[in-house]
One Martini backbone bead per residue (centre of mass of N, CA, C, O) as a GRO file, in nm:
protein
  204
    1MET     BB    1   2.668  -0.344  -0.356
    2SER     BB    2   2.443  -0.517  -0.209
    3ARG     BB    3   2.125  -0.625  -0.226
    4THR     BB    4   2.050  -0.566   0.063
    5ALA     BB    5   2.152  -0.271   0.066
    6GLU     BB    6   1.968  -0.171  -0.161
    7TYR     BB    7   1.704  -0.209  -0.011
    8TYR     BB    8   1.771  -0.024   0.232
    9VAL     BB    9   1.827   0.233   0.072
   10ALA     BB   10   1.554   0.252  -0.065
   11ALA     BB   11   1.391   0.273   0.196
   12ALA     BB   12   1.524   0.535   0.297
   13VAL     BB   13   1.458   0.717   0.055
   14LEU     BB   14   1.148   0.680   0.063
   15PHE     BB   15   1.109   0.784   0.352
   16VAL     BB   16   1.226   1.066   0.310
   17ALA     BB   17   1.024   1.143   0.089
   18PHE     BB   18   0.775   1.119   0.268
   19ILE     BB   19   0.855   1.337   0.473
   20ALA     BB   20   0.900   1.571   0.273
   21LEU     BB   21   0.612   1.574   0.159
   22GLY     BB   22   0.468   1.624   0.426
   23GLU     BB   23   0.601   1.898   0.486
   24LEU     BB   24   0.500   2.038   0.226
   25VAL     BB   25   0.172   1.981   0.234
   26THR     BB   26   0.130   2.077   0.558
   27ARG     BB   27   0.238   2.401   0.522
   28LYS     BB   28   0.013   2.430   0.293
   29PRO     BB   29  -0.179   2.454   0.058
   30ALA     BB   30  -0.291   2.310  -0.195
   31LEU     BB   31  -0.164   2.193  -0.459
   32ARG     BB   32  -0.187   2.206  -0.795
   33VAL     BB   33  -0.187   1.894  -0.836
   34ASP     BB   34  -0.442   1.850  -0.665
   35SER     BB   35  -0.641   2.023  -0.834
   36ALA     BB   36  -0.580   1.857  -1.109
   37ALA     BB   37  -0.685   1.558  -0.968
   38LEU     BB   38  -0.981   1.574  -1.009
   39PHE     BB   39  -1.265   1.341  -1.064
   40HIS     BB   40  -1.566   1.384  -0.986
   41ALA     BB   41  -1.707   1.099  -0.937
   42ARG     BB   42  -1.640   0.878  -1.123
   43ALA     BB   43  -1.755   0.577  -1.094
   44THR     BB   44  -1.864   0.534  -0.797
   45PRO     BB   45  -1.928   0.230  -0.751
   46LEU     BB   46  -1.640   0.136  -0.822
   47ALA     BB   47  -1.495   0.307  -0.611
   48ARG     BB   48  -1.633   0.178  -0.366
   49PHE     BB   49  -1.524  -0.106  -0.408
   50PHE     BB   50  -1.215  -0.040  -0.394
   51THR     BB   51  -1.230   0.084  -0.117
   52PHE     BB   52  -1.335  -0.171   0.027
   53SER     BB   53  -1.079  -0.348  -0.057
   54GLY     BB   54  -0.904  -0.154   0.160
   55ARG     BB   55  -1.040  -0.295   0.391
   56TRP     BB   56  -1.051  -0.515   0.657
   57VAL     BB   57  -1.260  -0.716   0.559
   58PHE     BB   58  -1.121  -0.787   0.290
   59ILE     BB   59  -0.834  -0.841   0.396
   60THR     BB   60  -0.902  -1.070   0.595
   61ALA     BB   61  -1.025  -1.261   0.388
   62GLY     BB   62  -0.761  -1.290   0.228
   63PHE     BB   63  -0.590  -1.414   0.456
   64VAL     BB   64  -0.762  -1.663   0.506
   65MET     BB   65  -0.740  -1.780   0.220
   66ALA     BB   66  -0.429  -1.790   0.205
   67THR     BB   67  -0.384  -1.975   0.449
   68PHE     BB   68  -0.542  -2.214   0.338
   69ILE     BB   69  -0.371  -2.257   0.083
   70PHE     BB   70  -0.095  -2.295   0.218
   71ARG     BB   71  -0.178  -2.539   0.392
   72HIS     BB   72  -0.278  -2.720   0.160
   73GLU     BB   73   0.026  -2.692   0.021
   74HIS     BB   74   0.247  -2.712   0.247
   75ARG     BB   75   0.375  -2.387   0.315
   76GLY     BB   76   0.264  -2.260   0.537
   77VAL     BB   77   0.237  -1.917   0.724
   78ILE     BB   78   0.460  -1.702   0.690
   79ILE     BB   79   0.372  -1.517   0.461
   80PRO     BB   80   0.092  -1.428   0.560
   81ALA     BB   81   0.201  -1.327   0.835
   82LEU     BB   82   0.395  -1.111   0.726
   83LEU     BB   83   0.173  -0.946   0.578
   84LEU     BB   84  -0.006  -0.894   0.822
   85ILE     BB   85   0.201  -0.745   0.993
   86SER     BB   86   0.258  -0.526   0.783
   87GLN     BB   87  -0.029  -0.413   0.774
   88ILE     BB   88  -0.052  -0.332   1.070
   89LEU     BB   89   0.205  -0.152   1.096
   90THR     BB   90   0.147   0.049   0.857
   91GLN     BB   91  -0.125   0.153   0.968
   92THR     BB   92  -0.006   0.262   1.225
   93LEU     BB   93   0.188   0.460   1.094
   94ALA     BB   94  -0.021   0.621   0.937
   95GLU     BB   95  -0.173   0.723   1.189
   96LEU     BB   96   0.066   0.869   1.319
   97PHE     BB   97   0.116   1.066   1.080
   98LYS     BB   98  -0.162   1.192   1.080
   99ALA     BB   99  -0.133   1.309   1.368
  100HIS     BB  100   0.113   1.484   1.293
  101TYR     BB  101   0.008   1.645   1.030
  102ARG     BB  102  -0.303   1.718   1.012
  103ARG     BB  103  -0.453   1.682   0.744
  104VAL     BB  104  -0.707   1.795   0.574
  105ARG     BB  105  -0.952   1.705   0.401
  106PRO     BB  106  -1.125   1.737   0.146
  107GLU     BB  107  -1.423   1.927   0.029
  108TYR     BB  108  -1.515   1.696  -0.213
  109TRP     BB  109  -1.708   1.500  -0.112
  110VAL     BB  110  -1.930   1.225  -0.182
  111ILE     BB  111  -1.906   0.995   0.055
  112GLY     BB  112  -1.891   1.069   0.334
  113LEU     BB  113  -1.664   1.046   0.635
  114ASP     BB  114  -1.370   0.985   0.729
  115ILE     BB  115  -1.180   0.908   0.975
  116GLY     BB  116  -0.943   1.140   0.985
  117LYS     BB  117  -0.679   1.214   0.812
  118SER     BB  118  -0.488   1.254   0.500
  119TYR     BB  119  -0.175   1.224   0.586
  120PRO     BB  120  -0.163   0.945   0.470
  121SER     BB  121  -0.285   0.703   0.272
  122GLY     BB  122  -0.400   0.401   0.374
  123HIS     BB  123  -0.477   0.280   0.099
  124ALA     BB  124  -0.197   0.319  -0.034
  125VAL     BB  125  -0.050   0.137   0.159
  126THR     BB  126  -0.217  -0.116   0.094
  127ALA     BB  127  -0.156  -0.133  -0.206
  128MET     BB  128   0.142  -0.205  -0.148
  129VAL     BB  129   0.150  -0.417   0.089
  130TYR     BB  130  -0.075  -0.609  -0.015
  131PHE     BB  131  -0.100  -0.621  -0.329
  132CYS     BB  132   0.209  -0.594  -0.399
  133GLY     BB  133   0.301  -0.807  -0.203
  134TRP     BB  134   0.159  -1.041  -0.352
  135ALA     BB  135   0.303  -0.992  -0.619
  136PHE     BB  136   0.580  -1.077  -0.516
  137VAL     BB  137   0.507  -1.362  -0.432
  138VAL     BB  138   0.418  -1.455  -0.714
  139ALA     BB  139   0.681  -1.382  -0.873
  140PHE     BB  140   0.848  -1.601  -0.670
  141SER     BB  141   0.704  -1.835  -0.768
  142ALA     BB  142   0.605  -2.171  -0.911
  143LEU     BB  143   0.432  -2.080  -1.118
  144ALA     BB  144   0.308  -2.050  -1.401
  145PRO     BB  145   0.383  -1.800  -1.607
  146ASP     BB  146   0.099  -1.712  -1.705
  147LEU     BB  147  -0.030  -1.700  -1.422
  148LYS     BB  148   0.171  -1.514  -1.290
  149TYR     BB  149   0.137  -1.264  -1.475
  150ALA     BB  150  -0.166  -1.230  -1.432
  151LEU     BB  151  -0.161  -1.188  -1.121
  152VAL     BB  152   0.030  -0.949  -1.111
  153ALA     BB  153  -0.140  -0.762  -1.289
  154LEU     BB  154  -0.394  -0.767  -1.111
  155LEU     BB  155  -0.267  -0.659  -0.844
  156VAL     BB  156  -0.158  -0.392  -0.958
  157ALA     BB  157  -0.426  -0.289  -1.072
  158TRP     BB  158  -0.573  -0.289  -0.801
  159ALA     BB  159  -0.393  -0.082  -0.661
  160VAL     BB  160  -0.459   0.148  -0.855
  161CYS     BB  161  -0.770   0.145  -0.800
  162VAL     BB  162  -0.755   0.221  -0.505
  163ASP     BB  163  -0.629   0.494  -0.550
  164TRP     BB  164  -0.843   0.607  -0.742
  165SER     BB  165  -1.090   0.589  -0.547
  166ARG     BB  166  -0.997   0.823  -0.354
  167LEU     BB  167  -1.024   1.040  -0.574
  168ALA     BB  168  -1.315   0.986  -0.680
  169LEU     BB  169  -1.435   1.040  -0.371
  170GLY     BB  170  -1.264   1.272  -0.225
  171ALA     BB  171  -1.061   1.157   0.017
  172HIS     BB  172  -0.802   1.266  -0.150
  173TYR     BB  173  -0.507   1.364  -0.232
  174LEU     BB  174  -0.254   1.302  -0.442
  175THR     BB  175  -0.031   1.337  -0.216
  176ASP     BB  176  -0.146   1.118  -0.033
  177ILE     BB  177  -0.097   0.886  -0.226
  178ALA     BB  178   0.206   0.929  -0.253
  179GLY     BB  179   0.272   0.891   0.046
  180GLY     BB  180   0.161   0.601   0.077
  181THR     BB  181   0.344   0.480  -0.143
  182LEU     BB  182   0.614   0.547  -0.009
  183LEU     BB  183   0.569   0.398   0.257
  184GLY     BB  184   0.506   0.118   0.137
  185SER     BB  185   0.771   0.093  -0.028
  186ALA     BB  186   0.966   0.108   0.207
  187TRP     BB  187   0.866  -0.147   0.346
  188ILE     BB  188   0.912  -0.350   0.117
  189CYS     BB  189   1.218  -0.305   0.098
  190ALA     BB  190   1.283  -0.386   0.391
  191VAL     BB  191   1.171  -0.674   0.370
  192LEU     BB  192   1.347  -0.769   0.135
  193GLY     BB  193   1.611  -0.727   0.286
  194ALA     BB  194   1.551  -0.923   0.521
  195VAL     BB  195   1.501  -1.175   0.349
  196HIS     BB  196   1.775  -1.177   0.204
  197GLN     BB  197   1.947  -1.192   0.460
  198PHE     BB  198   1.827  -1.456   0.566
  199ALA     BB  199   1.894  -1.633   0.320
  200LEU     BB  200   2.204  -1.598   0.337
  201ALA     BB  201   2.239  -1.701   0.637
  202HIS     BB  202   2.080  -1.996   0.541
  203ALA     BB  203   2.273  -2.090   0.346
  204PRO     BB  204   2.459  -2.374   0.242
   0.00000   0.00000   0.00000
């Protein structure tokens, strides 16, 4: 099997897993794993910050800064544009699936109440598509190894903290986070497959 096919197969498997989990968790009361994963709002200010970092104000600022850097380095804007389109499309998908599954959010909210349903977590999708997406970009970049590894570790750790913040604030069940991660991972694999296929088609 070619590398391109492997990416597409992985995307399909992850997407099927996302659908299967959604069918499982939205047809019955909260699973035991959800009840066991309550964080009871520890480190609430920190959780609020990481939740904010997964919202459009923070994300848009990041795209503006990345576009400026790419243009300054004469690298074009294809990569930031591709990630921006991915972010928009995956958030749209997440909202469509929320409307389909209609899972009610947990009852142990700490601060406010987000509009919308619970499965999948849009923040978890963002954690994969935006933060881990940039981690992939950095990993395949020509940056110095030490800087590259540090940035990849920071971006992945940030993605984990965004997921944690939704649990800490009582905004989602653990399975909502898992669902968002599966959906975001499926998209990343599909994009990697498309990029790899494009690169092979235009190789000298």
